[in-house]
Structures are given as structure tokens and as C-alpha cells.
N, C-alpha and C positions, 0 to 999 in steps of 0.2 A: 084344271090341274095338268092336263096333257099339254095345253098351250104353254103353261109356265115352264114345264120341263124342256120343251122344244126351244124356248127362248134362252134358257140358261145353257143348253147344249150348244146353240149357235154362238153364244157369247164366249164359251170356253174354246171352241174351235177357232174363232177369230183371234182370240188372245194368243193362242199357240202359234198361229201363223205369223202374227205381228212380231213376237219375240224371236221366232226362228228367222224371219227376214232380217231383223235388225242385227242379229248375231253375225252376219256375214260382212258388215261394214268395216271391220277392223283391218282386213286385208292380211297378206302374209307377214309374218314376224321376221325381223332381221336375224341373220345367223348369229349364234352366240359366240362372243369373243372371249376366250379364256387364256390365250397366250399370244405373245408377239415376238417376232424374231428380227434382230438387228444384224445388218450385214454391210460390207463395203467391198467395192471392186478395187480399191486402192491398196497400195502396200501399207501394212500397219507398222512397219519399221521404216521410218523416213527421216528427212533432215529438216533443219530449222526452216520455218516459214512455208513449208509445203502443205497443201490442203489434203485432207482426208474426208471424203464425202460419204455419208451414211444413208442407208435405205432401210425402211421398216415395213414389214408385212405382218398380218395377223394369221391365226390358225386357219382361216378360210382363204389364205393367199391374197387377201385384199391389200392393196398398196396404201399404207398409212403415212408414207414419208412426209407429206406436206399437210397432213391433217392438223387442224387447229387444236385438237385435244392432245396432241403429242408434245412432250417436252423431252429434249435431249439434254443429257447431263454429262459433265466431265468431273470425275471424282466427287460426285454428289452435288455439284453446282450447276444450275441451269445454263445451257448454252443459248445463244441467240438464233441459231439455225442448226441444220443438219450437217454443217461443214465445220471441221475442227482443224486448227493449225496452232502452232506454238513457237515462240522464239526462245523458249527455255528448254534445255536438254532435260529429259526425264522420261518416266513411264506414266501413262495416263489411262484411267479406266472410263470408257464411254458406255453409257446406258441410255435407254429411252423408257418413258412411261406413257401409258395410254389409259385414261380412266382408271387409274390406280393399279394397272397391270404393268409389271416391270419386265423389261426385256433381259436377254442374255447380256453378258459383259464382253466388250471388245477392248483389248489392251493395245494402246498405241505407244510405240517407243520413238522418241525424238532424239536423233543423234546430231552432234555438231557437224557442220561442214568442215571437213578436215583440211581442205586444200584450196589454194587460191585459183580462181578462174583466170586463165591466160588465153585470151581470144586470138585465134589465128586469122591474120589479114593477108589474103592472097591478092597480089597485084599483077594482073596480066598486062604487060607493058612492052615498050621497045623504044630505042633511041630515036627511031624515025617517026614516032607517033607524037604529033604536035599537041594533042590534048592530054597526053600521059603525065606531064608535070602537075596537072591538077591533082591526081591521086598521090603523087609523090609528096606534094605540099600537104595534103590532107594527112598522110601518114606522119609527117613531121609534127603536125599539130597534135596528133594523138600521142606521139612519143614525148611531147612536152608536158602532157597531162598525166601519163602513167608509164611505168616501167614494165607493165605486165602484158602489153600487146606484143604479138610476135608476127612481124611482117615477113612475107616471102615474096620476092619479086621474080616473076616467071617471064623471062625475056623472049622476044620474038624478033627475028630479022636484023639482029645486030651482033656485035662481037661477043655478047654475053648470053646468046641464045641457049636455052636449055634443050638438050638433044631430043627429049620426048615431049616438048611443050605442045606440039600439035595433037598428040594423043590425049593430053590432059584437057586441052580446049575442046576436043571432040566429045569427050566423056561428060564434061560439065557444061556443055552448050555455050561456050564462049566464042562469039563470032564478031565482036566489036572490041576495039581498043580505045581507051583503057576499059577494062572490066575489073572491078574490085569486089571481093567477097569476104564476109566476116563469119567465120565458122561455117563457111560454105553457103551462107545466105547473102544475097546481093546487098552490097553497101549502098544505101539510098543516095541518090544524086540530089544536089551536089555533095560530094563526100565531105568537103571542108565545112559544110553547114550541118553535117550529121555525125560529127565525131563522137557524140554521146552514144551512138549505136555500138561503138567499140568500148568506150570508157565505162559505160554502164555495166557491160559484161565483166570488165576487169575489176569492178567493185564487188562482184558476186563471188560466191564460193562454189565449189564443185565436190562431188563425192568420189571423183577420180583424181588421183595425184600421180605425178611423174617425176622421176629423178634420172639424171644423166651424168655419167662420168666417162672420161676418155683419156687415153695415153697415146701420144704420137711418137713413133720411132721412125725417123726419116720420113718416108712417104706412106708409111703404114699407120693405121689407126686401130686401136683396140677400144671398142665402145661397149659400155654397159648401160642398158636402159631398163628401168623398173617401173611398174605401174602398181598402185595400190587402190583398193576399192573399199570405201566405207559403207557402201550399200551393194546388194546383189544386183548384177546385171545379167538378165537372161537373154537379151538381144545379142545377135552376133556382133563382135567387135573386131576391129583391125588396128594394127599399129603401123605407123609410117615413121621412118627415120630418114632425115635428109641433111645435106651439108650446104651451107650458105657461105657466100664470100662478101666481105665489106671492102670499101675503099677502091672500087674500080672507077675508071674515068673514061668517058666517051662523050663527044659532043651530042647534045640533045636538041632535037627540033622542038619548037615551043610556039603554040598558038594561044597560050594563056597570058594573063596579066602577071603571073607569078614569076619569081626569079628575075625580076627586072623588066619583064614583058617583052624582051627581045625575041626575034624570030628563031634564034638559036642560043643555046646555053653552052659556050665552049668548055670543054673539059669538065663537064658536070660529074660530080661524085655520085656513084650508084652503089647503094648498100643493100644488104639482105638478098643478094642475087643467088638464085637457086642454081647449084652446080651438080648435085648428085642426089638421087634417092636410093638408099641402100636396101630398102625393102622392095617388095613388089610395088609397082607404080601407084596402085590404089591401096596398098597396105597388105600386111601379112596377118592371117587370122590368129586371134588369141583364143586358146582353148577355153571352152565354157567352164571347164573344171577349175579355172584360175580366175574367174570373175565374180566369185561370191563375196559376201560381206566379210571384210578382214583379210581377203586373199591378196597376195603379192605375186605379180607375174614379172619375170625377168628374161631379157634377151641379151645375148652377147654377140658382137659382130667383130670379125677381124677383116678389115677392108683396106683399100688403097685410096689415097687422096687422088682425085682425077688429075691428069697431066696438066690441065690448064691452071690448076691451083697449087701445084706442088712447090712453087717458089714463094708462096704466100705464107707470111708469119701466122703462127697459131692464134694470135689475138685478133686476126682478121677473118678467121674461119670459125663459123658457128654451127653447132649441131642443133637440130630441132627435131623433137619427137612429138607426135600427137596421136590420139586415139579417136577413131571414128565409129559411128554406128553404121554397120554394114548392111542393114536391112534395105531391100529394094523399095524405093519410093517412086511411085508413078506420078509423072508431071509435078515433081516437087524437088527440093534440094536433095542431092545425093551425098552419101558419106558425110553426114553432118558431124562436126568436130565436138567431142565431149570435153576435151581439155588438151592443152599443149604445154611444152616445156622447152627451154633453150639453155645452152651452155657453150661457152667457147671451148675450142679444142684444147686439150691438156688441162682442163679444169673439171671440177665436180660441182654439180648443182643438185642439192638434196631435195627431198619432198618439201614443199612449202605451200 
């Protein structure tokens, strides 16, 4: 009897040890998920075709953005990814679900692009420069495709030289002729094979619009420039206003096959020649209080036509205004152009 009791006692102890040991094989349990939070770093009021990218975390701050169990929805319809864009104006509700848990709602408002994009094409050139006709020809090709490009010819070393061209070249790192820039980005060489870099921009829209009107009285000019913003801009912006002249003539050195391929182009017509910048050389600051969604910023100028152009008819004098992003960019393009506008003197160009 005593042996029997010892046997069953040993069996009970062994069984307890077995079940205790097996109970530790399950490991730690996953944290309980009972809530998920949807967020985005992008603006939730944006324009047609712009992407809004969403991120998702759970109540344990675990990133679920790309989890296969997550479904993103727009107005209750599943999206294919966590990126939303639309080509239709309206208001959209974005949510996410994870294992039947539903996130908060983010409302995205899509606005129409109210204004035409008019790319600024800056041509650093000179009548002495044999390869400069290449860019002049390229600009003519662009102008044959679109009316929305705005060329500005910044001359060096000839009778059309702009007085502060060396300062502009120094600031924008221009040390070879010709140099051409599109909205302050280098125009890819050869420019005549890359006209699409300009025309593609001219087919786009912008959330910044410009209007120009002017009245000429003798050699005096009264200029009104307005800018409208269909989206809020928090970055520092600057406005540049300048005067160009068309129909100037000077013999051009030519090393290219364009314009007949001769070594000189006698009495070549030069257009879009920069004569005067009426703002600071790099632009005047636009107050941040005037760059919110729906805001209009207006500047008035009472100025004088430079002496060199005072005998020129108004239909050969063109005013150009453009807005630049004034943030400092290290080792990159400076004062990138957001949009531009042009109008001949004594005319009005409304927002378009």
C-alpha cells in the first residue's frame, strides 16, 4: 500500500511539471489593437491631380501604413493604395480599416487650378556670342507651339546689355554663353530638341495667377500688378516686375547652322530684351498675410521708361511680372518661378 501511494504521488508530481513546462511555449501575446489613426503630412486642400499620401498607426504607435490587412477608402469605396488624387473638383472623405477597426476621417478638398502656367525662359546672350543663335532659334520654336512662354533676353557685351546682368549671372551661377533657364531650371541641351521642357509647363495650371495693367504718359509709366492665390503659400515669396523691348537690331555672330548658317547675321532682330527691373533685382517680398487661399496681393508702381527705350512705341515695350519662391536652396536652383505674366505697355492683361 505504501509503495502504491508513492507511485501515484510521483505520477502526480510529474504530470504537474509536464503541464507547467508546456504552458510556457505560447510566448508573449501581441499588443491589443483597438484603435487606428490616419494622418497625412500633405495639404488637405489641394489642386487637381496632386497626390495626398496617408499614414496609419495603431494605438501602440505601430506603423500599419503598408500592412496587407489595411484598406484605404474614399467616400466608402476602396482605394488601390494609401495615395489619393483626383481630377474632379470636390470634397472627399478618406478613411482606413484594419481588421474591422475603422480610423478617423480626413477630408480632402480638391480645387480647380485657376490660372494658366506661363513659364519664364531666361536667355543669357550677346550679339558677340556665336552659339547664342541656338537658343534664339529654340525660343522661336517654343513660340510657334505656345503663346504662354515668356522669354527674357539678358544681354552681355553689346549695345543691348542690361546694366546689372553681371550681378544676375553671379547670383545664378551663369558663367558660359549661351545659358538658358526655364523657371530658373537649366534648359536641357540642345534646347531645340527639348522644347517640351517649356511647352509641357505651358500646358499645366498654377495656383498662382497674375494680372498686369499700365498707362503710359510720355516717358512715365503707371503700373498695376496683382497676384491671386487659390491655395495658401507659407513659403516666402517675392515679386519681380521688369520691362522688355522688342524689335532691336544688331549684327549677330553665328557659329551655328541656324539663320542660314553664315558666320554673321547682319541686322538680326532681337526681341524680349531686358531693359529695366523695377523691383529689387531679385524681387520684392510679398507679405505672408497676402498669400493665403483666396488672397489678392496688389502693387502699384510709378516709374520712368529708361532713356534707351523712351523713343520706342508702346507696342514694342512689354511688362513682365513673375513670382518666385524666395527660400534659400543650397546647391540647387534659386528663386524658382511659380508663375509669370506679360502685357504690352498701355494694355491690360487680366488673370487667365
